[in-house]
N, C-alpha and C positions, 0 to 999 in steps of 0.2 A: 400450446405454442412452444416449439423447441428453440433453444438458444443457438447462437453462432459463436464458435469459440476459436480465438486466436490468442497466442501466448506471448508474454513479455517477462523480462526480469531486468534487474539493474546491474551495472558493473560491480557493485559491492557484493553481489552474490557469487562472483568469482574472486576469491580473495586469498590472502596469504596464510590464513588459519590462525591469526592472532585472536585473543579474547582478553577480557579484563584480568584474567588470572595467569597469563603467560604470553610469551613472545611469538613472533611469526615462525611458522614451521615449514613454509614453502617459499620459493622465490616469487617476487612480484611479477605479475603478468601485465604487459603494456595494454593500454586502452584499445589500440587497433587489433591486438591479438584477441582481446575479449570480444570485440565486434565480429571478428571472423568466426567465432565459435557459435554465434546465434543461429544462423541458418542451418548449420550442420545438425543441430539438435531440434529443429522444427519450430524455432522461435522467430517472430517477425517484428516485435516491438521492443524498444529500449526505454527503460525508466532512467531518469536522470536526476541527480542533485545538481544544483547550479554549478558547483565547482567540479563535478564530473565532466561537464562540457567545457568549462572555462576555469582551469586551475588558477589559483592566486588572484581571483577576481577583485579582491580588495585593493590590489595594487594597480588596477587598470581603469581607464576611463570608460564611460558608458559606450562610446563609439568603438573603442578597442574590444570591449566585451561582445558587442553585437557582431563585429567583424570576425572575431575568433569563433563565435557560435555558428556563423554562416559557413565557415570552413568545415566544422563538424557536420553540419547538414549535408554538405557535399560528400563527406565520407560515408554517412549513413546511406545516401542515395547509391553510392558505389556498391555497398553491401546489400542493397535491396531491403533496407530496414527503415522503420519510421520511429520517431520519438513518441512515446505515450504521454509522458508528463515531465515537468520539471518541478523540483521542490527546493526551496531555500534551505541549505544546510548551515544553520546558524549556531548550532549547539556546540561546535568546536571553537567558536570565536571568543576571544577574551571579553568582547562587549556583552556577551549573552550568558555569562556565568550565572546570573540571577534572572534569566529569561530575556526575551527580546521585546515583544509587544507589551509585556506586563512588568518590565523592569522598573524598579523605583528610580532609576537614573534617566533623566530626560534625554541626554545625549545617546545613551544606549538604545532607547526606544527609537530615536531618530535613525540610528544605524540600522536597526531591524527593518524599518520602513524602506529605507533606501536600498537595502539588500534585497528586499522583496520586489522592488521595482526592477532591479537588475535581473532578477529571476524571470520576471515577465518578459523582459527584453530578450533573454536567452530562449525562452519558450517560443516566442514569436519567430525568432531566427531559425529555430529547429523545426518549425512547422506544426506546433501543437498549441492548442488553446487551454490545455489542462495544467493547472497549478495545484500541487499537493502541499498541504500544510500538516506536517507532523509537529505538534506543539510541544516539543520535547521538554523544554525547561520552563514552559509557561505554567508554573505552579509555585509551591512554597516549600521551603525547608522547615519552617515553623509557621503555624497558622497566623500568628500575630504580625508577621512581616509584611503582609499585603492585605488590602481590603478586597474581598472576593467580588463585591459589586463593581468596584472601580476596575478591577482586573478584567472582568467579563466585558465591561464597556470598552476597555482599551483594545481587547481582541476584536470586538465588533468594529471599532474605529479603524483598526488595521485592515480588516476585511473590506470595509467601505473604501478605504484609500486605494486598495488594489483593484477593486471593481471599477472605480472611477478612472484609474490610470489607463486601463485598456478595456473598452466596452465589449470586447469579444471574448475575453477569458472567462473561464469558470473555475471556481476554487473547490477542490475536494479536500475536506478535513479528514485526516486519518487519526481517529481517536484512540487514546491509550490511557488506562487508569493510573499507571505508575511507570517508573523507570525511564529516564534517570531520576526523576523527581519522586518524592514520597507520594505525593498526590498531584495530579494535574487538574487544570480547570475545566477541560473538555474531555472527561474520561470515557464517555460512551457515544455511540452513534446517535442516540436520542439527543444528547447535548449538542453534537455537531450539527444536526439538522436544525435544531432550534436556533443556533447562532445566525443562520441565514435570515431569520425573521427580524434580526436587529439591524439589517441593512435595507437599502431601498431596492435591492435586486436579489431577493431570495431565490429566484429561479436559476441564478447562476452560482448558488452555493449548495454543494452536495457532499458526498462522502466517499471514502475508500475504506472498506472493511478488511481488517487483517484477522485471520483465524486466531492467532496467538493473543492478540489484544482483547478480543472478546472473551477468550478463556481466562485471561488474567483478571478480568472483571467478573469472573464466575458466571458468565453468560453463555448461551448456546450460539455458536457462530452462525448456524443456518437460520435461527430465529432472528438474529440481528440483521442478517441479509434480507430476510423476509420483511422485516420492519422497514428497512430502507427501500426495498423494491415497492412496497405498498405506497410509499411517499414519492416514488419515481426519483429517488435520490442516490441510488447505488450506481455510481459511475465507474468504479473499479474495485478490484479485490486483490488482496495479498494472501494467497493460500500457503499454509505451512502446517505444522503440528506442534504439539506442546505437551510436556509431561507436567500436568497439574499446575498449581499456582506458584510458579517459580519465575526466574528471569525469562526474558524473551528468547526462547531457544531456537526458533526458526528451523525446526526439524523438517525433513522431507514430508511432503503432503501425504497424509494418510498413514504415516509410519507408526503413530501411537494408537489411533482409533479410526480404523477404516470405516466403521459404521457412521461415525461423526463426519468423516470426509464425504461419504455417500450422500448424507443429508445436505451438505453444502452444494455438491454437484447437482443434486436433484432440484433444489429450490432455484438455482440459477437456470437450469435447463427448462424447467416447467414454466418459468415466467419470462422467457425470452431474453435473458441476459446476453449481451453481445450483438443483438439485432440492430442496435443503434450505434454500433461501433465501439462498445466497451471491450476492454481487454481483461483476460485472466492473467493477473500477475502472480508469479511464484517467488515469494520472498523467503528463500531457504538458504541455509548456510552449510558449507561443506564441513564434514567432521575433521577435527584436527589430525586424526590418524591417517587420513588419505594421503597417498604419495602423489607427487607430480605426475601428470599423465592419467591419473585416475580421480581427478579432483573436480570433475564436472558431472559426476553420476547423480548427485543430489538433484540437479536441475532436470536432467534427462528422466530420471525415475519419477520425479514429482509430476511431470507432464504425462508420463505413461500411466501413472496411478489415476490421474484425473480422467484420461480417456477410457481406461478400463472400467472405472466406476460409472462413467457416462453410458457405456455400453450395457452395463448391468441394469442401470436405472431405466434405460429405454427398452430393455427386454421384459420388464415387469408388466404383468397383465393389469392394466388400470381398472378394467371392469371388475376383476376379482377383488382388487384393493377396495374399490368403492363398495362392493357387496359386504366385505368384512367390516368396513367402517360403519356401514348402515346397521349391521348386526351387533356392533360394539364388541366384536370378537377380536380384541386386540392381541390376545395371546397367539391366535392363529396368524394374524397379520405379522406379528413379530417373527414367528417362525418362517413365514413366507419370505420376508426380507433376508433373514439370516441364511436360509437355505439357498436363496439366489446368490448371495455373496460367497458362501462356501463353495458352491458349484463353480462360480466365476473364477 
């Protein structure tokens, strides 16, 4: 069963080139300019943080937020785009210095819940039922500062509150083992899938797998995707690449390890990813050295790499592969894959 692939990215993937170690190196691009770039590069879906759609939402009422998000929906329609998901971006807020849902401060936890509800309102106004949770600061700076059992239950309670708030939404947990925290409470996709079992609606809790996050956990991205696919919980992906166990680099997909990238494309394609409406998200960052006017190539080339690897994967003789597997001739199988990639 082959997959069906359409592509998305977020406004943060077109950015000014700032990083934790230096200032911006390019001018800021307006939100509407970013939207206009999507279709030109063959992308149809837009990933949102809540404040991408509604800036300064802490200063606005629920009705104002919904109204403003509705205007963004009209703009998306004008560009022929759709929203893939909305994620609460709480990690920049003063309330969440020590986490949101797991914060030791009751008022901060209340803020996190209310912000999550506003995210759901925005998603509904934008026409998507997908909520992504990247639990950025839901962890500890020192182990003794939080009870891990209580923290896990608090995350489950937050999930339950969101599921109860809107019966149509589904929550995709984007697991990451570290950064910005030393350790997070939901570090892998196995943890993410298990979290749904602590709610009364596990069918509406799934996951989003990012290549770099799997690598930072010293795991195989394609195997993580396969694990989630086997559970029917892989509802989105963030494809990129990574040099070893460093910070989250978000390099162009396939730029470091094309073979590893092929395996990701192959497992998605062979198990029908996208046939139920899932998107291929490309969460990649532009190099700081790129000049204005040449600062969208990382997105364009990531999509091209995916499609080229897809063509290579589909060109392989599956009967030959099965024969080599049956004979345990893995060295010949290895050469067959390498030869196909080098020719491609």
